[in-house]
Each structure stands twice: as C-alpha cells, then as structure tokens.
TIKOLZA-77074 format. One record per residue (C-alpha): residue in one letter; x, y, z; residue number from 1. Coordinates in nm, 2 decimals. Each point is the difference from the previous one (the first is absolute). Layout:
# TIKOLZA-77074
['a', [X, Y, Z], NUM]
...
//
This chain:
# TIKOLZA-77074
['x', [14.11, 9.54, 5.26], 1]
['x', [0.12, -0.15, -0.32], 2]
['x', [0.00, 0.10, -0.37], 3]
['x', [-0.02, -0.28, -0.25], 4]
['x', [0.03, 0.00, -0.36], 5]
['x', [-0.02, -0.41, -0.06], 6]
['x', [-0.24, -0.11, -0.26], 7]
['x', [-0.14, -0.21, 0.28], 8]
['x', [-0.16, 0.24, 0.17], 9]
['x', [-0.33, -0.03, -0.13], 10]
['x', [-0.04, -0.40, -0.08], 11]
['x', [-0.23, -0.22, 0.18], 12]
['x', [-0.23, 0.30, 0.13], 13]
['x', [-0.38, 0.06, 0.00], 14]
['x', [-0.01, 0.25, -0.33], 15]
['x', [-0.38, 0.06, 0.16], 16]
['x', [0.19, 0.12, 0.30], 17]
['x', [0.24, 0.22, -0.17], 18]
['x', [-0.31, 0.13, -0.17], 19]
['x', [-0.15, 0.06, 0.34], 20]
['x', [0.29, 0.15, 0.13], 21]
['x', [0.08, 0.20, -0.28], 22]
['x', [-0.39, 0.19, -0.06], 23]
['x', [0.02, 0.11, 0.39], 24]
['x', [0.38, 0.13, -0.06], 25]
['x', [-0.16, 0.20, -0.28], 26]
['x', [-0.27, 0.11, 0.20], 27]
['x', [0.22, 0.14, 0.24], 28]
['x', [0.23, 0.16, -0.19], 29]
['x', [-0.28, 0.28, -0.13], 30]
['x', [-0.03, 0.17, 0.32], 31]
['x', [0.07, 0.35, -0.23], 32]
['x', [-0.28, -0.07, -0.22], 33]
['x', [-0.24, -0.06, 0.26], 34]
['x', [0.07, 0.31, 0.22], 35]
['x', [-0.12, 0.15, -0.33], 36]
['x', [-0.31, -0.16, -0.02], 37]
['x', [-0.11, 0.07, 0.33], 38]
['x', [0.08, 0.40, -0.10], 39]
['x', [-0.23, -0.04, -0.29], 40]
['x', [-0.27, 0.17, -0.05], 41]
['x', [-0.16, -0.22, -0.19], 42]
['x', [-0.28, -0.20, 0.22], 43]
['x', [0.11, -0.37, -0.14], 44]
['x', [0.39, 0.03, -0.02], 45]
['x', [-0.04, 0.12, 0.41], 46]
['x', [-0.15, -0.28, 0.11], 47]
['x', [0.23, -0.22, -0.19], 48]
['x', [0.28, 0.17, 0.10], 49]
['x', [-0.09, 0.01, 0.40], 50]
['x', [-0.09, -0.36, -0.05], 51]
['x', [0.41, -0.03, -0.09], 52]
['x', [0.04, 0.11, 0.37], 53]
['x', [-0.09, -0.14, 0.35], 54]
['x', [-0.33, 0.01, 0.18], 55]
['x', [0.07, 0.30, 0.27], 56]
['x', [-0.16, -0.24, 0.26], 57]
['x', [-0.28, -0.22, 0.00], 58]
['x', [-0.12, -0.17, -0.39], 59]
['x', [0.22, -0.16, -0.29], 60]
['x', [0.14, 0.14, -0.33], 61]
['x', [0.19, -0.19, -0.28], 62]
['x', [0.36, 0.18, 0.16], 63]
['x', [-0.06, -0.21, 0.30], 64]
['x', [-0.01, -0.33, -0.21], 65]
['x', [0.40, 0.05, -0.10], 66]
['x', [0.14, -0.02, 0.37], 67]
['x', [-0.18, -0.36, 0.06], 68]
['x', [0.09, -0.11, -0.41], 69]
['x', [0.39, 0.11, 0.09], 70]
['x', [0.00, -0.22, 0.34], 71]
['x', [-0.26, -0.31, -0.13], 72]
['x', [0.26, -0.03, -0.32], 73]
['x', [0.31, -0.04, 0.22], 74]
['x', [-0.18, -0.30, 0.17], 75]
['x', [-0.12, -0.14, -0.39], 76]
['x', [0.41, 0.04, -0.07], 77]
['x', [0.09, -0.23, 0.30], 78]
['x', [-0.06, -0.32, -0.04], 79]
['x', [0.11, 0.00, -0.38], 80]
['x', [0.33, 0.18, 0.12], 81]
['x', [0.03, -0.25, 0.29], 82]
['x', [-0.08, -0.34, -0.19], 83]
['x', [0.21, 0.10, -0.31], 84]
['x', [0.31, 0.06, 0.26], 85]
['x', [-0.09, -0.37, 0.12], 86]
['x', [-0.02, -0.16, -0.29], 87]
['x', [0.34, 0.17, -0.09], 88]
['x', [0.17, -0.16, 0.29], 89]
['x', [-0.02, 0.29, 0.25], 90]
['x', [-0.03, -0.10, 0.39], 91]
['x', [-0.26, 0.10, 0.19], 92]
['x', [0.24, 0.16, 0.29], 93]
['x', [0.15, 0.21, -0.30], 94]
['x', [-0.35, 0.13, -0.18], 95]
['x', [-0.10, 0.06, 0.40], 96]
['x', [0.35, 0.23, -0.01], 97]
['x', [-0.09, 0.16, -0.32], 98]
['x', [-0.35, 0.09, 0.14], 99]
['x', [0.11, 0.12, 0.28], 100]
['x', [0.22, 0.24, -0.14], 101]
['x', [-0.25, 0.13, -0.26], 102]
['x', [-0.24, 0.10, 0.29], 103]
['x', [0.29, 0.14, 0.23], 104]
['x', [0.12, 0.23, -0.34], 105]
['x', [-0.37, 0.09, -0.09], 106]
['x', [-0.06, 0.10, 0.34], 107]
['x', [0.26, 0.26, 0.00], 108]
['x', [-0.06, 0.10, -0.32], 109]
['x', [-0.34, 0.07, 0.12], 110]
['x', [0.16, 0.24, 0.26], 111]
['x', [0.25, 0.17, -0.23], 112]
['x', [-0.27, 0.15, -0.24], 113]
['x', [-0.12, 0.16, 0.29], 114]
['x', [0.31, 0.12, 0.10], 115]
['x', [0.08, 0.13, -0.31], 116]
['x', [-0.29, 0.22, -0.03], 117]
['x', [0.07, 0.16, 0.34], 118]
['x', [0.39, 0.09, -0.08], 119]
['x', [0.07, -0.24, 0.26], 120]
['x', [-0.06, -0.36, 0.18], 121]
['x', [-0.31, -0.02, 0.12], 122]
['x', [-0.16, -0.33, 0.22], 123]
['x', [-0.37, -0.01, -0.25], 124]
['x', [-0.16, -0.33, -0.03], 125]
['x', [-0.27, 0.11, -0.27], 126]
['x', [0.20, -0.12, -0.28], 127]
['x', [-0.19, -0.31, -0.18], 128]
['x', [0.36, -0.12, -0.05], 129]
['x', [0.02, 0.02, 0.35], 130]
['x', [-0.29, -0.19, 0.06], 131]
['x', [0.05, -0.23, -0.29], 132]
['x', [0.32, -0.16, 0.14], 133]
['x', [-0.19, -0.09, 0.29], 134]
['x', [-0.32, -0.15, -0.20], 135]
['x', [0.24, -0.18, -0.23], 136]
['x', [0.18, -0.17, 0.25], 137]
['x', [-0.32, -0.15, 0.19], 138]
['x', [-0.14, -0.11, -0.30], 139]
['x', [0.33, -0.19, -0.12], 140]
['x', [0.02, -0.16, 0.30], 141]
['x', [-0.34, -0.12, -0.02], 142]
['x', [0.00, -0.12, -0.34], 143]
['x', [0.09, -0.36, 0.08], 144]
['x', [-0.32, -0.03, 0.22], 145]
['x', [-0.32, -0.12, -0.13], 146]
['x', [-0.22, 0.25, -0.14], 147]
['x', [-0.33, -0.03, 0.24], 148]
['x', [0.33, 0.13, 0.30], 149]
['x', [0.11, 0.29, -0.24], 150]
['x', [-0.34, 0.14, -0.06], 151]
['x', [-0.09, -0.09, 0.41], 152]
['x', [0.35, 0.24, 0.09], 153]
['x', [-0.17, 0.24, -0.25], 154]
['x', [-0.29, 0.08, 0.15], 155]
['x', [0.14, -0.07, 0.33], 156]
['x', [0.19, 0.31, -0.08], 157]
['x', [-0.33, 0.23, -0.06], 158]
['x', [-0.15, -0.12, 0.31], 159]
['x', [0.29, 0.05, 0.18], 160]
['x', [0.03, 0.39, -0.15], 161]
['x', [-0.42, 0.04, 0.00], 162]
['x', [0.02, -0.11, 0.37], 163]
['x', [0.29, 0.23, 0.11], 164]
['x', [-0.16, 0.33, -0.15], 165]
['x', [-0.38, -0.08, 0.15], 166]
['x', [0.07, -0.05, 0.34], 167]
['x', [0.40, 0.18, 0.08], 168]
['x', [-0.09, 0.23, 0.29], 169]
['x', [0.31, 0.22, 0.00], 170]
['x', [-0.17, 0.36, 0.00], 171]
['x', [0.01, 0.23, -0.26], 172]
['x', [0.07, -0.35, -0.25], 173]
['x', [-0.32, -0.21, 0.08], 174]
['x', [-0.21, 0.14, -0.30], 175]
['x', [0.05, -0.27, -0.23], 176]
['x', [-0.08, 0.15, -0.34], 177]
['x', [0.06, 0.38, 0.08], 178]
['x', [0.31, 0.12, -0.17], 179]
['x', [0.34, 0.08, 0.21], 180]
['x', [-0.23, -0.14, 0.35], 181]
['x', [0.03, -0.38, -0.09], 182]
['x', [0.21, -0.34, 0.11], 183]
['x', [0.24, 0.09, -0.34], 184]
['x', [0.05, 0.37, 0.16], 185]
['x', [0.06, -0.15, 0.35], 186]
['x', [0.34, -0.20, -0.16], 187]
['x', [0.07, 0.25, -0.24], 188]
['x', [0.06, 0.26, 0.30], 189]
['x', [0.19, -0.29, 0.21], 190]
['x', [0.27, -0.11, -0.33], 191]
['x', [0.01, 0.31, -0.16], 192]
['x', [-0.06, 0.26, 0.25], 193]
['x', [-0.24, 0.18, -0.25], 194]
['x', [-0.31, -0.05, -0.23], 195]
['x', [0.00, 0.00, -0.39], 196]
['x', [-0.14, 0.30, -0.15], 197]
['x', [-0.24, -0.17, -0.23], 198]
['x', [-0.10, -0.29, 0.30], 199]
['x', [0.17, -0.26, -0.15], 200]
['x', [0.08, -0.25, 0.29], 201]
['x', [0.32, -0.28, 0.02], 202]
['x', [-0.25, -0.25, 0.16], 203]
['x', [-0.11, -0.06, -0.35], 204]
['x', [0.26, -0.26, -0.02], 205]
['x', [-0.18, -0.21, 0.18], 206]
['x', [-0.33, -0.03, -0.18], 207]
['x', [0.16, 0.04, -0.35], 208]
['x', [0.18, -0.25, 0.08], 209]
['x', [-0.30, -0.21, -0.13], 210]
['x', [0.03, 0.11, -0.38], 211]
['x', [0.37, -0.14, -0.01], 212]
['x', [-0.20, -0.35, 0.15], 213]
['x', [-0.25, -0.04, -0.21], 214]
['x', [0.26, 0.12, -0.31], 215]
['x', [0.20, -0.34, 0.13], 216]
['x', [-0.31, -0.18, -0.02], 217]
['x', [-0.08, 0.11, -0.33], 218]
['x', [0.31, -0.03, -0.13], 219]
['x', [0.02, -0.40, 0.16], 220]
['x', [-0.31, -0.04, -0.20], 221]
['x', [0.13, 0.13, -0.33], 222]
['x', [0.30, -0.21, 0.05], 223]
['x', [-0.20, -0.33, 0.06], 224]
['x', [-0.09, -0.28, -0.23], 225]
['x', [-0.40, 0.13, -0.03], 226]
['x', [-0.14, 0.11, -0.33], 227]
['x', [0.02, 0.32, -0.16], 228]
['x', [-0.40, -0.02, 0.09], 229]
['x', [0.03, -0.06, 0.35], 230]
['x', [0.29, 0.24, 0.11], 231]
['x', [-0.26, 0.26, -0.18], 232]
['x', [-0.31, -0.13, 0.16], 233]
['x', [0.21, -0.01, 0.35], 234]
['x', [0.08, 0.34, -0.04], 235]
['x', [-0.29, 0.24, -0.11], 236]
['x', [-0.20, -0.21, 0.29], 237]
['x', [0.26, 0.07, 0.25], 238]
['x', [-0.03, 0.37, -0.15], 239]
['x', [-0.36, 0.02, -0.04], 240]
['x', [-0.05, -0.09, 0.40], 241]
['x', [0.25, 0.28, 0.12], 242]
['x', [-0.15, 0.24, -0.19], 243]
['x', [-0.34, -0.07, 0.09], 244]
['x', [0.10, -0.06, 0.36], 245]
['x', [0.22, 0.35, 0.02], 246]
['x', [-0.32, 0.18, -0.11], 247]
['x', [-0.20, -0.18, 0.25], 248]
['x', [0.19, 0.07, 0.26], 249]
['x', [0.06, 0.40, -0.05], 250]
['x', [-0.30, 0.12, 0.21], 251]
['x', [0.17, -0.20, 0.30], 252]
['x', [0.34, 0.04, -0.10], 253]
['x', [0.05, 0.33, -0.22], 254]
['x', [0.22, -0.07, -0.29], 255]
['x', [0.34, 0.22, 0.08], 256]
['x', [0.27, -0.02, -0.18], 257]
['x', [0.23, 0.25, 0.20], 258]
['x', [-0.01, -0.27, 0.31], 259]
['x', [-0.11, -0.35, -0.21], 260]
['x', [-0.30, -0.07, 0.15], 261]
['x', [-0.13, -0.38, -0.06], 262]
['x', [-0.26, 0.11, -0.20], 263]
['x', [0.24, 0.18, -0.27], 264]
['x', [0.25, -0.29, 0.05], 265]
['x', [-0.22, -0.26, -0.09], 266]
['x', [-0.18, 0.19, -0.28], 267]
['x', [0.32, 0.13, -0.20], 268]
['x', [0.14, -0.39, 0.05], 269]
['x', [-0.29, -0.10, -0.15], 270]
['x', [0.10, 0.26, -0.32], 271]
['x', [0.31, -0.11, 0.01], 272]
['x', [-0.07, -0.40, -0.04], 273]
['x', [-0.25, 0.13, -0.32], 274]
['x', [0.23, 0.23, -0.15], 275]
['x', [0.25, -0.34, 0.00], 276]
['x', [-0.20, -0.20, -0.17], 277]
['x', [-0.08, 0.23, -0.26], 278]
['x', [0.36, 0.02, -0.05], 279]
['x', [0.09, -0.35, -0.01], 280]
['x', [-0.31, -0.06, -0.21], 281]
['x', [0.11, 0.30, -0.24], 282]
['x', [0.35, -0.09, 0.00], 283]
['x', [0.05, -0.40, 0.08], 284]
['x', [-0.35, -0.14, -0.10], 285]
['x', [-0.04, 0.24, -0.33], 286]
['x', [0.38, 0.05, -0.07], 287]
['x', [-0.07, 0.42, -0.04], 288]
['x', [0.34, 0.14, -0.01], 289]
['x', [0.06, 0.32, -0.23], 290]
['x', [-0.21, 0.20, 0.28], 291]
['x', [0.09, -0.20, 0.27], 292]
['x', [0.41, 0.02, -0.01], 293]
['x', [-0.04, 0.40, -0.07], 294]
['x', [-0.04, -0.03, 0.39], 295]
['x', [0.16, -0.25, 0.09], 296]
['x', [0.30, 0.14, -0.11], 297]
['x', [-0.04, 0.25, 0.30], 298]
['x', [-0.15, -0.25, 0.22], 299]
['x', [0.39, -0.21, -0.03], 300]
['x', [0.16, 0.32, 0.19], 301]
['x', [-0.22, 0.05, 0.26], 302]
['x', [0.22, 0.05, 0.25], 303]
['x', [0.17, 0.26, -0.20], 304]
['x', [-0.34, 0.21, -0.10], 305]
['x', [-0.12, 0.03, 0.35], 306]
['x', [0.33, 0.12, 0.12], 307]
['x', [0.02, 0.27, -0.26], 308]
['x', [-0.37, 0.13, -0.01], 309]
['x', [0.07, 0.00, 0.39], 310]
['x', [0.30, 0.22, -0.04], 311]
['x', [-0.12, 0.21, -0.25], 312]
['x', [0.15, -0.11, -0.27], 313]
['x', [-0.38, 0.05, -0.16], 314]
['x', [-0.03, 0.34, 0.05], 315]
['x', [0.35, 0.07, -0.10], 316]
['x', [-0.10, -0.14, -0.36], 317]
['x', [-0.28, 0.23, 0.02], 318]
['x', [0.23, 0.26, 0.02], 319]
['x', [0.25, -0.14, -0.28], 320]
['x', [-0.31, -0.04, -0.25], 321]
['x', [-0.15, 0.32, 0.03], 322]
['x', [0.26, 0.20, -0.26], 323]
['x', [-0.12, -0.26, -0.25], 324]
['x', [-0.33, -0.02, 0.09], 325]
['x', [-0.07, 0.40, -0.03], 326]
['x', [0.22, 0.02, -0.33], 327]
['x', [-0.23, -0.29, -0.12], 328]
['x', [-0.36, 0.12, 0.13], 329]
['x', [0.05, 0.39, 0.05], 330]
['x', [-0.31, 0.00, -0.20], 331]
['x', [-0.29, -0.13, 0.20], 332]
['x', [0.04, 0.19, 0.31], 333]
['x', [0.21, -0.03, 0.35], 334]
['x', [-0.28, -0.27, 0.09], 335]
['x', [0.12, -0.23, -0.30], 336]
['x', [0.38, 0.06, 0.04], 337]
['x', [-0.04, -0.10, 0.36], 338]
['x', [-0.23, -0.32, -0.13], 339]
['x', [0.26, -0.08, -0.27], 340]
['x', [0.30, 0.04, 0.27], 341]
['x', [-0.16, -0.26, 0.26], 342]
['x', [-0.10, -0.21, -0.25], 343]
['x', [0.38, -0.02, -0.14], 344]
['x', [0.20, -0.03, 0.26], 345]
['x', [-0.26, -0.31, 0.10], 346]
['x', [0.11, -0.15, -0.35], 347]
['x', [0.41, 0.14, 0.09], 348]
['x', [-0.10, -0.22, 0.32], 349]
['x', [-0.06, -0.31, -0.20], 350]
['x', [0.27, 0.07, -0.23], 351]
['x', [0.26, -0.03, 0.23], 352]
['x', [-0.17, -0.33, 0.15], 353]
['x', [0.02, -0.15, -0.37], 354]
['x', [0.35, 0.14, -0.05], 355]
['x', [0.09, -0.21, 0.31], 356]
['x', [-0.20, -0.27, -0.12], 357]
['x', [0.16, -0.01, -0.34], 358]
['x', [0.34, -0.01, 0.16], 359]
['x', [-0.10, -0.28, 0.21], 360]
['x', [0.04, 0.21, 0.31], 361]
['x', [-0.20, -0.10, 0.29], 362]
['x', [0.03, 0.20, 0.34], 363]
['x', [-0.13, -0.25, 0.29], 364]
['x', [0.08, -0.11, 0.39], 365]
//
C-alpha cells in the first residue's frame, strides 16, 4: 500500500468512472443515517431505510447493488490502468507482478478487518476485499483474451456455481437455496470451521468474479475507438438484457444476494452496465462536472473510504460530531439531533476526502 501526493495521480482517468466509484462509496458511508431511517415511525422514511439494507434472504434491495458496483468498477479500471502503464513503457511482467502483489495485499486486508473486529487473528474470508483480490486477478489474466472468451469464462463460473449448489449431495448441505444448508455453507465449514452469522459465504468469490470480468469488458469497450453512440448502445443493450434475464431467472433460481445466485449476479450485472452508461453519458459526453466532481473526490480515495468505514471510522465521526449537533439542533428534539448528527458525520467524511484530494494525497495499492 502506498500514499501518493503526485499531481499525475488523477491524469489519464475516465472521469465518469471516478463519478461512478465516488457515488458508490458516498452511499456506503451513510450507514449511520440509514440505521435511523429504519427505526423511523414514518412509513415512507422507514421503507427507504430498509432499501438501504441487504435483503435478509430472497429478494433485491438498493443496498444489494453496492458490492456489485464496487467489483464491476474495479474491472472497468483495469484496462485503463494496464494500457496506461504499457504506454509509459512498463513491461507486462512488471504489471503482472504489481497486480499479483496488489491481490495479496487486498486478501490480507480483508482478513485484517475481521481480525480487528475480533481483537485477535481471525481466519475469515467473507470480506469483499478478500474476494476482490481474487476476482480482479482473474479478470486481469483474462483481459488480453478475446471478449467472447471472457464472456464464456464469466458464464461458465456462474454455471459451475449453479450446478454445485443444485447437485451437491452432502447431507446437511444439499439444500441449494436454504440458508446455512447449502454448498457455500459446506465450503465455509471446510475452510474456516464456522458459518457467517448473516449467511454470507466465501464461495461467492466464484460467481462474483463475473462482475469484475464484465467490468473489464466494459472498460475495453469504452477505451476502444468506437463512437460515443455505439459505446452507449452496447452498454445499454447488454445491461437491459441482463436486467430482463435476471428477473426471468428468479422463479427458477431465486435472487439471493448472500450466496450470489446466478439470477442476482445477472440482474445486478445488468444494472452495473446501465449505471456506467449513464455516468459515461453525463460526464464524458455531456461534460456535466459540478455534481459529479463532488462524488469523484470520494471515488479517488475509495480504498481509504472502505477501510475507514469497515474499521468503525464513520461511527467514530458520528460520536465526535454529537456535541456540535446537539448545540446546533437541541431545539428540534432528540430525533432532529440524531438526524442532524448523522448528516454532519456524513459531511465530515466527505470533507476528509476533500482534504486528501486538495493536498493530492491518494491511498492506493
């Protein structure tokens, strides 16, 4: 991991991708506010609050898009990063070693997050960084293959996952879509000797690799010499196919985020493509910058944001902001103070990112 203050860090970047990444990370750091919304007596606010939480099992909420967006965005960035380095004279060997090193660091950062929470070394593989370390490495290795081969590998991974869940015959773990009784749970018992309390499974790394592969393909399309119109058409059409196909598969293979079923991967993958197309149209084609730049500031330090949030930094900011929130909003009652405090801590998190951006400090691997 390194901290860079170089002026060149933000050069040769896809502006729309920084907006997309920043928007995703900005949503991630609003957890304190979302908890309050879920406790609200107002039916509308309460409903929005529960959309900003994972579905317990079968179904799809807005919050279920955060991880797919994150993994997809990493994939989109790979062709830009690799091609820029090649153009600067770096060898493929040097890039390979850097990607491998990055994957190893991401893997152990994911394990480290659980160890900090447990207060002791903990061998747990459910963190998105641990999974991303492998999905990004596979996507990188496939990047120079023809797009049809990349697509074939991504759908092969989904097919393998589907078959293993459906036909795994080990007693107690042969219910494909039942929590704690599926193939993914069996893998967790073998790898870690325990199940995750909220029914996430480490085997998700296999099907979710599709997100990062699809991201690489989208990045290759955006980096190509195709016209803006053709690039948009490809992304939107592919995205719509994914959205329709995902919903069509739901009665056959239920959308279950916690075990990353093929239907939810295809559904959210479709929305990843549509969201990227929208960001590309808004920022790179229409040249709208003011609002996107607000989010891009967060996106340029996405690793810092994620680690800060996972290690309790947002909750810490909320506690630090409490006296100021009370002094400003005491007249609005306890509910007003709580909401004001959540919004203030959210703004403070953004301001930390702005300060890092202002002084050209970018934490990266």
